[in-house]
N, C-alpha and C positions, 0 to 999 in steps of 0.2 A: 053694693059693689058696683063701681062705675063700668061702663061698657067701653071697651078700647077698641077703635076702629083703626086698623093697621093698613097703611096705603103703600103700595110699592114706590121706590123712588124711580126717577125718570133715569134712562141710560146715562145722560149727560152728568147728572148729579153723582151717579155713581163712579162714573170715570174721574170726576173732580174730587170725591173723596179718595179714591186710590192714590192720584198724584199727590194730594196734600199730606198724606201720611209720611212721605220721606221728609218734607219741609218740618213738620212736627218733630219727627225723630231726629232731625239735624239741630233743631232747636234744644231738645232735650240733652243731645251730645254737648253742644256747645255751653249750655248753662251749667251741666255738671263739670265741665272741665274748667270753667270759670270759678265756680263754687271751689272746687278742689284746689285751685291755684291760690285763694285766699284761706289757706288753713290757718294762718296767724290771725288771731282773734283781735289784736290791736292794730294791724297794719290796714285792713280793709272791712271795716264793721258794716257800713252802709252798702258798699258794692257786693260783699257776701248776701246782704239780706235781699238786695235788687236780683242777684243771681238766683238765689232760693225761690223768689217769687216767680220768676220766669220758669225754672224748672217745674214748679207745681203747676203752673198755667199750661205750659206744653205738655206735660203729662196727662193734664185733664182733657185738653183738646183731643190728643192722640187715643185715649180712652174712650171718648166720646164718639170719635170717628169709627172707631173699632166696633163699638157698640151698634151703630148705625149700618154699618156694612153687615155685621152678623145678622141684626134683624130683617136686612133686606135678603139675605140669603136664605132665610126661614120663611119667606111669603111666596114661595113658589106655588103654593096651593091657590093663591089669590088670583082671580081673573085679571086684574090690572097688570099684575106681574107677568102673566103669561102673555098678555097682549104686548107689553114692553118688551119682552124678550124676543117675541117675533118680530118687532120692528127693528130691533138692534141688529139682527142677523143679516 
């Protein structure tokens, strides 16, 4: 079994991840609306595929961001996280 060393994220990285969540959510919303507007299979075949790909990409990026922020919240016992939280206050 591999040993996993978890490092705390810098405060700047955490702020950037929190900001980019809204961009990913907006991308998911726009992609879903675009995909729903192409409900006729004959009218927008390629555009619907592109909108579906964008929807999957934005959903994956949002999930990855959520996991990174969740893992950062769990590293409160780490000495690096304690040092970084003292610096950010």
